[in-house]
N, C-alpha and C positions, 0 to 999 in steps of 0.2 A: 456924713451921717453920725449923729451922736451915739455915745456908748450905750445909753439906755435903750434906744431904738434897736441898735444892732443886737444887743443881748436879747431883747424881746422877740425879735424876728427869729433868732436862733431857737428860742424856746417854742415859738409857734410852729416852726418847721419840724422840730423834734417831736411835737405832739402828733403829727400826722393828721392834717386837717381832713383827709379823706374819710376818716372815721367819725367826723363831727356829729352828724345829725342823729344817728341812732347807735353810735358806738361800734356796732358791728355791721352796719349797712353795706360797707364796701365788700364784705366777705359773704354776704348773704343776699337773697332776693329782696327787692324793695316792694312796698305795697303798690298795688295797682288799682285801677278803677273797679276791677272785678272783685276786690276784697270786701266791699261793703255789702251787707245783707239788704234785702229789699225793704225790710221794715225799718226804714230810717225816714225821718221827716223830710219831705221834699221842699218845704217852703224856704225860700231864700230870705235872708235878713231884709227887712223892709226899710224904706227910706225913713220912716218914722222912728225906726230903732237905731238909726245912725247916731254917732256920738255928738254931732252938732249940725246946725243948719249949714247951708252952702256958704263956704268961706273962700274957696279958690286956693290957688297955689299949686305946687307940684313937689313930689318926692321921688327918689329913686330907691328901689328895693332890690337887694341881692338875695336870691333864694336858691336852694338846691332842690326845690320841689318841682313837680310837674308844672311847667310854666303856663301851659294852656289852662289848667285848672286854677292855678293861682291868679292868673289874669282875670278869670271869671269873677273871683272875689274882689279884685282890685277895681274892676269896672263898676261893680255895684257900689263900692265905696265912693268912687268918683261921682256916680249919679246922685248919691245922697248928699255929698259934701261939696262938690265942685273941685276937690283936690285931685289933680292929675297924678297918676301913679305909673312910673316907668318900671316894669318888671324885667330884671335881668337874671336869667337862669344861669347859674354857674355849674358847668358839668363837673361831676365828681372828680374826674381826672385832672381838672384845672383848679380845683379849690385851693390847694396849697399855694400855688404860685400867685393866684389872683389876690388872695387876702394878705399874703405876706408882702406883696408889692404895695398894697393899699396901706398897710401899717407903715412901711418905709416912707412912702410919699405923702401920707396924710390925705390922699385923695380917695376917700372911701365913699360909700353910698350914704343915704340918709338912714336907711333901715337895713339890717343884715340878720340873716338867720344864723344862729350859732349853736354848736353842740355844747352840752353842759360842761364837759370836761375841759373845754377850751377857755372857759371864762378866766381862770387865773392867768393864762398866758396873755390874753388880750388886755387884762387889767394891767399887767406889767408893762405892756406897750402903750398904755394910755389910749387904746383904740376905741373904747366904748364909753358912752356917757353914763355917769352915775344918775340913775333914775329916781333915787330915793327922794330928793327934794321935789320931784314933779308929781309923785303918785297921789298926793292928797287932792289934786285938781282933776284926777282921772279915776273916779271910783270903779270903773270897769276893770281896772288893773290892780285893784286891792288884793292883797295876799289871801284874804279869806275866801275869795272867789274860786281859788284853785285847790287842787289836790294838796292835802296836808304835807305830803312829801316834797312839794314844790313851794312851800311857804318862803317868804322873803328871807327869813333868818337862815334857811338852809341854802339859799342861792346866793347869799351875800358873800362878798370877798373883800377882806380888809375893811369891813363896814360899809361897803358899797353894794348897791343893787344895780347890776349891770345889764340885766335882761328880765324879761317877763315870759312866763310859760306860753308855749304855742301848741305843740303836739306831744302826746305821751306815747310811751312804748313800755312794755313790760314783758316778762317771760312766764309762760305757763306750760303745763305738760300736755302735749299732743299725744293721743294714743288711738290706735286702731281697735275699735270695739269688737270687730269681727274676729281679728286674730287673737286678741286676748281671750275672747270667749272660746275659741278653738282650744286654747291651752287650759281651759277651766277657770279663767279669771273673769269674774262677773262685774267687777267695779274697778275703777282706776286706783292705784296705790295712794294711800293718804299719809303714810309714814315712810321714813327711810328704810325701815326693816322690810316693809311690804314692797317698796320700790325695788330693792335689790333682789328680793325673793321672786318677784314677778318677772324681772328680767331673766333670772336664772331659769325659771319655769318655762318661759317662752322658748329658750334655747334647748333645754333638756327635752321638751315635748316635741321638738321638731316643728313647732308652729312658725318659727322664723329663724333666720340665720343668726341674728343678733337680738338681744333684748332691748337695747337702747343705742342711740347714737349720741356721742359727745363731740360737738364741734371743737376741733383742736385749736381754732382761732378765737373761741368765745371767751373773752376776758372776764365776763360777768359771772359765769357759772361757778368758778371756785369761790368767789366772794359770796354768792348766794348761799352756797353750802356753809360758809363760815358764819354768815348771819343766822342761818337756820340752826346752827350749833350753839347759838347764844353769844357769839362773839362780835367783834368789830375789827376792821382792818385799818382804822385810823385811831391813833392814841390821843390822850388828853392834850398833847402839844400840837395836834393837827398833822402829825407825821404818819405816813403809811407804814404799817408793820404787819408781817406775817408770822412773827415770833410770839404766838399765843397758843394756849392749849386748844382753843376753839378752832383756830385755823388748822392745826395739826389733825384734829378730828375731821375737819372738812376735807383735807388732803387725803387722809386715809380712805374716806368714803368715796371720793372722786376716783382714786386709783384702784379701789376694789373692783370696779367694773372692768378695768383692764386686766387686773390680776386673774380674774375669773373668766376671762375671754368672752365677755358679754357685749363688747362694743367693737366696731370696726377700727382697724389701726391705719388704714389707708388715709393719707392726708387729703386726697381728692374725692373722698366719699361724698356723694351728693345727698344732703338730708331730705330734699324734696322727693327725689326719685327713690331713695331708700324707704321713705315712708309710703309712697304710692305703691311700690312693688311689694311691700311687706317685709323687706329684708331687715329693717329696723323700725318696728311698729311703735316705738316710744321715742320722743325727743322733746327736750325743753327748748322752746323757741318762741318767737314773737308773733303777734297777730297777722303780720304779713304772710306767714306760712298758710294761714287759712285761705286767704285770697288765691294763693298759688295753687293750692289743692283744688279749690272749686273750679279754677280755670282749666287746669291741666288734667284733672281726674274726676270729672262729674260723675263717673260710674261708681265712685266711692261715697256718694251721698248716702247718709245714714249709717256709714260704716266707720266713722271716726268721730272723735269729740275732743274736748279740752277740759282740763281740771286745774285747780290751783296746785302749786308745787307741793309734793310730799314733804312732811315736816319731820324735823328732829325735835327741837324745842319750839320751833316756829316754822311757818311756811313762807318766810320772807323771800321775795324776788327782787330784781333790780328795777329801778325806775329810770327809764331812759327817755329818749326823744330829743327835741330841740326847742330852743327858745328864740325870741326875737329881741333884738337890741337896737339902740340908736347909736350911730357912729359919733364919736366925740367931736368931730369937726363939722357936723351937720349944721347948716344954716336954716333948717326947717324943722326944728325940734317940736314945736307945737303940732304941726301937721303930722309929723311922724308918730307922735304919741296918740293922736286921734286915730291914726291907722292901726296902731297896736291895740287900742281899745276896741276898735271895730272887729279885728281878728279874734278877740277874746269874748265877743258876745256869744251867748249860748247858741243862737240861731246860726251864726257864722260857723261855729265849731261843728254843729250838726251837719251843715251843708258840706263842710270840708270832709267830714267822715264819709258822707255819701259819695263824694267825688273821688276820694283816694283810699278810704279804709283806714286812715290814720286816726288814732284815738284822741278825743278831746282831753284837755287838761282842766277845763272848767267843770266844777262840781255839778252845776245846774244842767249842763249838757249831758254829762254822764248819767244823771238821774232821770233824764227824759224817757218817757215810755217807749219811744222809738228805739232807744238803746237797750233798756232793761228787758224789753220783750224778746230780744234775741238771746237764745241760750249761750252762744259763744261770747257775745259782748258782756253778758251778765257775769261770766267767769272772769273776763278781763277786768271788769270793774271791781270785782271782789279782790282780785290779786293786786290791783293798784292801791288798795287800802293797806296792804302790807308789803311795801316795796321801799327800798332805799336807793339813794343816789350813789353812783360810782364816786370815788374820792375826787374832790375838787382840789387837786394839787397840780402845780404847773408841769411836772414831769411824769404825770400819770401814765402816758402812753409808753414810755420807756420802762417804767416799773411793771406795767401789765405785760409787756413783751418778755421781760425777764421772768416773770411769774409763769407764763405759758411755756417758755422754753424749758424751765426747770421741771414743770410737771410732765411735759412731753418727753424729756430725757429720761425720767423715771419710768413712765408708762411704756414708752416705745423702745428705749435703748437699754433698759435694765439698770440705770444708774441707782446708786444707793439713796434711799429716800431721806434718811436723816442727814447724811452729808450734803446732799444737794440742796435741801431746804435751809440748812445752816449757811451755806454759801449764798443762797438767795437772800437771806436776811442781812448778811454782811453787805451785799451789793446794794440792796434797797436803802439801808442806812447810809451808805456812802453817797447815794444819789441825792440825799436830802440834807447834807451838811451845809 
């Protein structure tokens, strides 16, 4: 095995592929068919909307999605084009081994679902095809079709476009309207000041045990606070840094909820059950949580809602999700690109949302009346307009782990904030030499 592939495999393994699709999906519930509201267009993409006439051939797709639902889309594509699609679902527990082995052997699929933060590692391994030269012939994959945060310039790595958007995810504020009302809070917080004050009021009034739940595994939340404070965590040289005034402001705000005893400290606290019971009536989470609440607590209908994130200088959230890519050794590039173009048709994206509750990345689908008429989806759409990608650096998973370990040591073990963050910055700088 040559050194380049060996190094790349190590990088892929270090990233932790289990977190690929939604960054935190392995640590949190995944969307289910119950997550979609009833007001979603039910029409499937038609044969006339397919990317080409029947041409035949076959491709293999590796996905971490619901294989039954994904096969539904693949079958419709086959009916319209004659291209056979073999769908292989990769269980989350096996993702790391499966893809690492494929990188080493070169025997990958034609199409693969990939998390955004994994793109640098796969580029280093030469595992994914540069789609840049191909896009002109596939207008359905044009950058302008997608959310601005997923434009090709933001997704490119070393000048290469290695994937196209598939599904989107973001973080919004979930809150229990009934419990907030009990504490005299008539609207969700819109600023950091209101956010902390409302959490404190909920606890002081006895309306809930905690004011907020902070997932100790959520690598996006500290970054969201830094963005909201007007900063960035990637410098002009493309290096991750937490050594900025904005990040220190974000860390102070993050830790203030712990210092004032407004959040649970147990690492196994369940955000869904905490929200349903009312123990933690506010949480920053993804749309998947809505589906879980609807499924497990229908009695709460009308007693909870969502809002865009409270702002400091902005209300910026994280833009997560997963993309689709073509394996570099695929012998079926044209058919694979036709399939990607089909997946990114607005009608296909709407159908997928109905099947799984996962958000579209295509602007036309997000603007469809079946989406905007749903109050929850309307908020998701608003938040997606102000959302940033997590850093696209090869060792992001290790950096994020060090970040969370540092914040948790301060919040849970009483470590000195200044000293701990200083050591974190030294560690992060060393990881990027």
